[in-house]
C-alpha positions in Angstrom: -56.0 -1.9 0.6 -55.1 0.3 -2.3 -51.4 -0.6 -2.1 -52.2 -4.3 -2.2 -54.6 -3.8 -5.1 -52.1 -1.7 -7.1 -49.4 -4.3 -6.5 -51.6 -7.2 -7.6 -53.2 -5.2 -10.5 -56.6 -6.5 -9.6 -58.6 -3.4 -10.4 -62.1 -5.0 -10.2 -64.2 -2.2 -8.5 -65.5 -4.5 -5.6 -62.0 -4.2 -4.1 -61.8 -0.4 -4.0 -65.2 1.2 -4.8 -67.7 0.8 -1.8 -70.7 1.9 -3.9 -69.9 -0.7 -6.6 -69.3 -3.4 -4.0 -72.7 -2.8 -2.4 -74.5 -2.7 -5.7 -72.9 -6.0 -6.5 -74.4 -7.5 -3.3 -71.4 -7.2 -0.9 -71.4 -5.4 2.4 -68.3 -3.4 1.6 -65.1 -3.6 -0.4 -62.9 -6.6 0.3 -59.4 -8.0 -0.2 -58.9 -10.1 -3.3 -58.2 -13.8 -3.3 -54.5 -13.2 -4.0 -54.1 -11.3 -0.7 -55.4 -14.2 1.3 -53.3 -16.7 -0.6 -50.2 -14.6 -0.1 -50.9 -14.3 3.6 -51.3 -18.1 4.0 -48.2 -18.8 1.9 -46.2 -16.4 4.0 -47.2 -18.3 7.2 -46.0 -21.6 5.6 -42.7 -20.3 4.1 -41.8 -18.5 7.3 -42.4 -21.7 9.3 -40.5 -24.0 6.9 -37.6 -21.8 6.2 -35.2 -21.6 3.2 -34.6 -25.4 3.1 -38.3 -26.1 2.6 -40.2 -26.3 -0.7 -44.0 -25.7 -1.1 -45.2 -28.4 -3.5 -49.0 -27.9 -3.4 -51.5 -25.4 -2.0 -55.2 -25.8 -1.7 -57.4 -23.3 0.0 -61.0 -22.2 0.4 -62.0 -18.6 0.8 -64.9 -18.9 3.2 -65.3 -15.2 4.2 -64.2 -11.8 2.9 -61.6 -9.7 4.6 -63.0 -6.1 4.8 -61.6 -2.8 6.0 -61.3 -2.8 9.7 -61.0 -6.6 10.0 -58.1 -8.1 11.9 -56.7 -11.1 10.1 -54.8 -13.6 12.1 -53.1 -16.5 10.4 -52.4 -19.8 12.2 -51.6 -23.4 11.4 -50.9 -26.9 12.6 -49.0 -29.9 11.4 -51.5 -32.6 10.3 -49.0 -35.3 9.1 -45.2 -36.0 8.7 -43.9 -38.8 6.5 -41.2 -39.8 4.0 -41.9 -40.3 0.3 -39.3 -41.2 -2.3 -36.5 -40.3 0.1 -37.9 -36.9 0.9 -39.5 -35.6 4.1 -43.0 -34.4 3.6 -45.3 -32.4 5.9 -49.0 -31.8 5.5 -50.2 -28.6 7.1 -53.5 -27.0 7.9 -53.4 -23.2 7.8 -56.2 -20.7 8.2 -56.8 -17.0 8.5 
């Protein structure tokens, strides 16, 4: 977790100080939002390859990723269509 936090420069103590996280009402330290976003974007970009282009991303953080958790990212194609001469795909991805 420390490497990810130092890379993102998100030094808010709930991400690295268990006592601070508990005092703030959390069970333990947890990964920041950027980590989850990066993991989901990685799933998408690995799937679409170099020819693809990610135009929009919307996600909800419904639970925290804590030390010891195993995070598995998956996804499915929800729709495929053509718009303005381009091929578009709508995906649903989750972790």
